[in-house]
C-alpha positions in Angstrom: 1.2 3.2 14.6 1.9 2.2 11.0 -0.5 3.2 8.2 -1.0 2.1 4.6 0.8 4.4 2.2 0.2 5.4 -1.4 2.9 4.9 -4.0 3.5 8.7 -4.0 4.0 8.9 -0.3 6.4 5.9 -0.4 8.4 7.6 -3.2 8.6 10.8 -1.1 9.8 8.9 2.0 12.5 7.1 -0.1 14.2 10.3 -1.5 18.0 10.1 -0.8 21.2 11.4 -2.5 19.9 14.8 -3.8 21.2 15.9 -7.2 19.0 18.9 -8.0 16.3 20.9 -6.2 14.2 23.7 -7.7 11.4 25.6 -5.9 9.4 27.9 -8.2 6.0 29.4 -8.8 3.6 29.2 -11.7 2.0 32.7 -12.1 -0.1 34.6 -14.5 1.4 37.2 -16.9 3.3 39.7 -14.7 3.0 43.4 -15.5 5.1 46.1 -14.1 3.3 48.7 -11.9 3.5 51.4 -14.7 1.8 49.0 -17.2 -1.2 48.5 -15.0 -4.2 50.8 -14.7 -4.8 52.7 -11.4 -7.7 50.4 -10.3 -6.3 47.1 -11.6 -5.6 44.2 -9.2 -2.1 43.3 -8.1 -0.2 40.6 -9.9 -1.7 37.2 -8.7 0.2 35.0 -6.3 1.2 31.8 -8.2 1.2 28.1 -7.3 4.4 26.9 -5.6 6.0 23.7 -7.0 9.1 21.7 -6.3 11.1 19.6 -8.7 13.7 17.1 -7.2 16.2 14.9 -8.9 17.8 12.3 -6.7 19.3 8.8 -6.5 20.7 7.6 -9.9 18.0 9.0 -12.3 14.8 9.5 -10.2 12.8 12.7 -10.5 9.7 14.0 -8.8 7.7 17.2 -9.2 4.8 18.2 -7.0 2.9 21.4 -6.5 1.2 22.7 -3.4 -2.1 21.5 -4.9 -0.8 17.9 -4.9 -1.0 15.4 -2.0 2.2 15.0 0.0 3.7 18.3 -1.2 4.5 19.4 2.4 5.9 15.9 3.1 8.1 16.3 0.0 9.4 19.7 1.3 10.2 18.3 4.7 11.9 15.2 3.3 14.1 17.2 0.9 15.0 19.6 3.7 16.0 16.7 6.0 18.0 15.0 3.3 19.8 18.3 2.4 20.6 19.0 6.1 22.3 15.6 6.3 24.2 16.1 3.0 27.9 16.6 3.7 28.8 18.3 0.4 25.8 20.6 0.0 27.5 22.4 -2.9 27.1 19.2 -5.0 23.3 19.6 -5.1 22.4 21.9 -8.0 20.1 24.8 -7.0 19.3 28.4 -8.0 20.1 31.0 -5.3 16.5 31.4 -4.2 16.0 27.7 -3.6 19.4 27.3 -1.8 18.3 30.1 0.6 15.1 28.2 1.4 17.0 24.9 1.9 19.7 26.6 4.0 16.9 27.9 6.3 16.0 24.3 6.9 13.2 23.0 9.0 13.7 25.8 11.6 11.0 27.8 9.7 8.9 24.8 8.6 7.8 23.3 11.9 4.0 23.6 12.3 2.9 24.6 15.8 -0.3 22.7 15.7 -0.4 19.5 13.6 1.9 17.6 15.8 -0.9 17.6 18.4 -3.1 15.5 16.2 -2.6 11.9 15.2 -4.6 11.1 12.1 -5.3 7.7 13.5 -7.2 9.2 16.4 -9.6 11.1 14.1 -13.1 10.2 13.2 -15.2 11.0 10.2 -18.3 11.1 12.5 -18.8 14.0 14.9 -19.9 13.7 18.5 -21.6 17.0 18.0 -22.5 18.4 14.6 -21.5 22.1 14.4 -24.6 23.1 12.6 -26.6 22.2 15.7 -24.9 25.2 17.5 -26.3 27.7 15.0 -29.2 28.9 17.1 -27.0 29.7 20.2 -24.5 31.4 17.8 -26.9 33.7 15.9 -29.9 34.4 18.2 -27.8 36.9 20.3 -26.9 38.6 17.0 -30.6 38.8 16.1 -31.4 40.5 19.5 -28.6 43.0 19.0 -29.7 43.9 15.4 -33.4 44.3 16.5 -32.6 46.5 19.5 -30.3 48.7 17.4 -33.0 49.3 14.8 -35.7 50.1 17.3 -34.7 53.7 17.5 -35.2 54.2 13.8 -38.9 53.4 14.3 -39.1 55.9 17.2 -39.6 53.1 19.7 -37.6 51.7 22.6 -38.2 48.0 22.3 -36.0 45.6 24.3 -35.7 41.9 24.0 -37.6 40.4 26.9 -37.0 36.7 26.3 -35.7 34.2 23.9 -36.3 30.5 23.0 -33.5 28.7 21.2 -34.4 26.1 18.7 -32.5 23.7 16.4 -30.1 24.5 13.6 -30.5 28.3 13.5 -34.1 28.5 14.5 -35.5 30.4 17.5 -37.9 32.9 18.9 -37.3 36.3 20.4 -39.9 38.3 22.4 -39.7 42.0 22.1 -41.4 44.4 24.6 -42.4 47.9 23.4 -44.0 49.8 26.2 -46.7 47.5 27.5 -46.9 45.5 24.3 -45.0 42.2 23.7 -44.4 40.9 20.2 -43.0 37.5 19.1 -40.6 37.1 16.2 -39.4 33.8 14.6 -35.7 33.8 13.8 -34.1 31.4 11.2 -30.5 31.3 10.0 -29.2 29.5 6.9 -25.6 28.6 6.2 -24.5 29.2 2.5 -20.7 28.5 3.0 -18.1 28.5 5.7 -18.1 32.3 5.9 -21.6 33.3 4.6 -25.0 33.1 6.5 -28.5 34.6 6.0 -30.8 35.4 8.8 -34.6 36.1 8.7 -36.6 37.8 11.5 -40.3 37.5 10.8 -43.0 40.0 11.6 -40.4 42.7 12.2 -40.9 45.6 12.6 -44.5 45.0 12.0 -46.9 42.2 10.8 -46.4 41.2 7.1 -42.8 42.4 7.2 -39.5 40.6 7.4 -36.0 41.7 8.4 -33.3 39.9 6.3 -29.6 40.1 7.1 -26.6 38.7 5.1 -23.7 38.0 7.4 -20.1 37.5 6.1 -17.0 36.7 8.1 -13.6 37.8 6.8 -10.0 37.4 8.1 -10.1 40.8 9.8 -13.7 41.9 9.7 -17.4 40.9 9.9 -20.1 42.5 7.7 -23.9 42.4 8.0 -26.1 43.8 5.3 -29.7 44.0 6.3 -33.0 45.0 4.6 -36.7 45.2 5.1 -38.1 45.1 1.6 -41.7 46.0 2.5 -40.7 49.5 3.7 -37.7 49.9 1.3 -35.2 50.1 4.2 -31.6 48.7 3.9 -28.4 49.1 5.7 -24.9 47.9 6.5 -23.0 47.2 9.7 -19.2 46.7 9.3 -17.1 45.4 12.2 -13.4 46.1 11.5 -10.6 44.8 13.6 -7.5 46.9 13.8 -4.3 46.6 15.9 -5.5 49.3 18.4 -9.2 49.3 18.2 -12.4 47.8 16.7 -14.5 50.1 14.6 -18.2 49.7 13.9 -19.6 51.6 10.9 -23.3 51.7 10.4 -25.3 53.2 7.5 -29.1 52.9 6.9 -31.2 54.3 4.1 -34.9 54.2 3.3 -36.4 54.8 -0.1 -33.0 55.8 -1.4 -32.5 58.4 1.4 -29.9 58.0 4.0 -31.5 58.2 7.5 -28.6 57.0 9.7 -24.8 57.1 9.8 -22.8 56.1 12.9 -19.3 55.2 13.7 -18.2 53.6 17.0 -14.8 52.5 18.4 -14.1 49.8 21.0 -10.9 49.2 23.0 -9.3 45.7 23.0 -10.5 43.1 25.4 -7.9 42.3 28.1 -6.4 39.0 27.2 -5.6 38.2 30.8 -9.3 38.2 31.6 -10.0 35.2 29.5 -11.8 32.4 31.4 -10.9 28.7 31.0 -13.7 28.0 28.5 -12.7 30.8 26.2 -9.1 29.6 26.4 -10.1 26.0 25.6 -12.1 27.2 22.5 -8.9 28.7 21.1 -6.4 26.5 19.2 -4.1 24.7 21.7 -1.1 26.8 22.8 -2.2 29.7 20.7 -2.4 32.7 23.1 -3.9 35.7 21.3 -2.0 38.9 20.9 -5.3 40.8 20.5 -9.0 40.3 21.3 -12.2 42.2 20.9 -15.6 41.6 22.4 -18.5 42.4 20.1 -21.7 44.0 21.4 -23.7 40.8 21.5 -21.0 38.8 23.3 -19.1 37.2 20.5 -15.2 37.5 20.6 -12.6 38.0 17.9 -9.0 37.1 18.5 -5.8 37.3 16.5 -2.3 35.8 16.9 0.6 36.4 14.7 4.1 34.8 14.8 7.1 35.3 12.6 10.4 33.4 12.4 13.4 34.2 10.2 16.5 32.3 9.1 18.7 34.1 6.6 16.6 35.3 3.7 13.7 33.1 4.6 10.7 34.2 6.7 7.8 32.2 8.1 4.6 33.9 9.2 1.6 32.4 10.9 -1.6 34.3 11.4 -4.4 32.9 13.5 -7.8 34.6 13.6 -10.6 33.1 15.8 -14.3 33.9 16.2 -15.6 32.7 19.6 -19.2 32.2 20.5 -19.3 31.7 24.3 -23.1 31.0 24.5 -22.7 28.2 22.0 -19.4 26.8 23.3 -18.1 27.1 19.7 -15.2 28.7 17.8 -14.0 29.0 14.2 -10.4 29.6 13.5 -9.0 30.8 10.1 -5.2 30.4 9.8 -2.8 31.3 7.1 0.9 30.3 6.9 3.6 31.5 4.5 7.2 30.6 4.2 9.0 32.6 1.6 12.3 33.9 0.4 12.3 37.6 1.1 14.7 38.3 -1.8 13.0 36.2 -4.6 9.5 36.3 -3.0 9.1 32.6 -3.8 7.0 30.7 -1.3 7.8 27.2 -0.1 4.6 26.8 1.8 1.2 28.4 1.7 -1.5 26.9 3.9 -5.0 28.0 4.6 -6.7 26.3 7.6 -10.3 26.4 9.0 -10.6 24.7 12.4 -13.9 24.4 14.4 -13.9 23.7 18.1 -17.0 22.8 20.2 -17.4 21.8 23.8 -19.1 18.5 24.5 -21.6 17.8 27.2 -19.0 15.8 29.1 -16.6 18.7 29.3 -14.2 17.6 26.6 -13.6 19.5 23.4 -14.1 18.4 19.7 -11.8 19.8 17.0 -12.8 19.6 13.4 -10.5 20.4 10.4 -12.7 21.6 7.6 -11.6 20.7 4.1 -11.1 24.1 2.5 -9.9 22.7 -0.8 -6.7 23.6 -2.7 -5.7 26.2 -0.1 -5.2 23.5 2.4 -1.9 21.7 1.9 0.4 19.1 3.4 -0.6 17.1 6.4 -3.7 19.2 7.1 -5.1 18.2 3.7 -3.9 14.6 3.5 -4.4 13.4 7.1 -6.5 15.8 9.1 -9.1 17.4 6.7 -12.7 16.3 7.3 -11.9 14.6 10.6 -13.0 15.1 14.2 -10.7 14.9 17.2 -11.7 14.7 20.9 -9.4 16.1 23.6 
């Protein structure tokens, strides 16, 4: 199906007869290792750009922050591949290595599945509506873990899931049942805050800040009324998952614990878990967290000459909510010059609908999202 194009997109599609191509990066001031302090940050990764001279006197420059940058890279590669006398196209050595690698390391494994014309700006199911089913199990886990610190053996007896992060958990301690309201707030795509009221006692509140990273999850919790605070770190390594727990009260450490978990067998994935992963992305590694959430990772690499493409897919899956979030990063770079042709960050959300189909949403993550993801898929919902 045809679509209305912008002037820039038309200009990109019409590129023929290449005369000069240059791929380069804008970076901050680069310091040698010996010129940097021992605790200083590494030199920053720059912004990739491409300048093309073509036709008789046309010229076009786009950076990865511009719309149609990825389309420009693909068009230039295709034209270069069809050029009989490639030596007539002026390039530096690093750019020529990227062009000679061609589209073999540029094909995206996912975007071809989605036609932008099929997307909708209106969701069938808003993903915030799943927050209660996602975070109430975590609240239960946190409460039961902390019970031992109060010399009790409370267990969650029942739960009531509400709407948009709200719910109730009922805790039984001996012959006594207590009821605790749970609320969860979303601050950003990776940061949440949870409140558990009247815990561990009346007029007290347990607060937990939850952060999701590419290869870890962190939970910092506190009960201000009794001056208690602690941290739980969930770290995902190639061979094991490690959980590190520290708790202090009134400035004194009262608990330190480290636990390790073996990977979850990928072959034991059920159909619903598989469908919550990105299509055709079979994980290399999975872990099941204590409250039932899963973490999966998939990494692929392709090489052509000096050029290497790397895709890393990391997915958090919430089976009780029929929900998943995938963070993906793609790089295509010249291993000799270290110049990147493509850097793309992706956040994809999948939810299961009541009719058994799945909804995929491409979150707009801003400047880190390039090419077709940003120009055609970002902010849209797809049903499959």
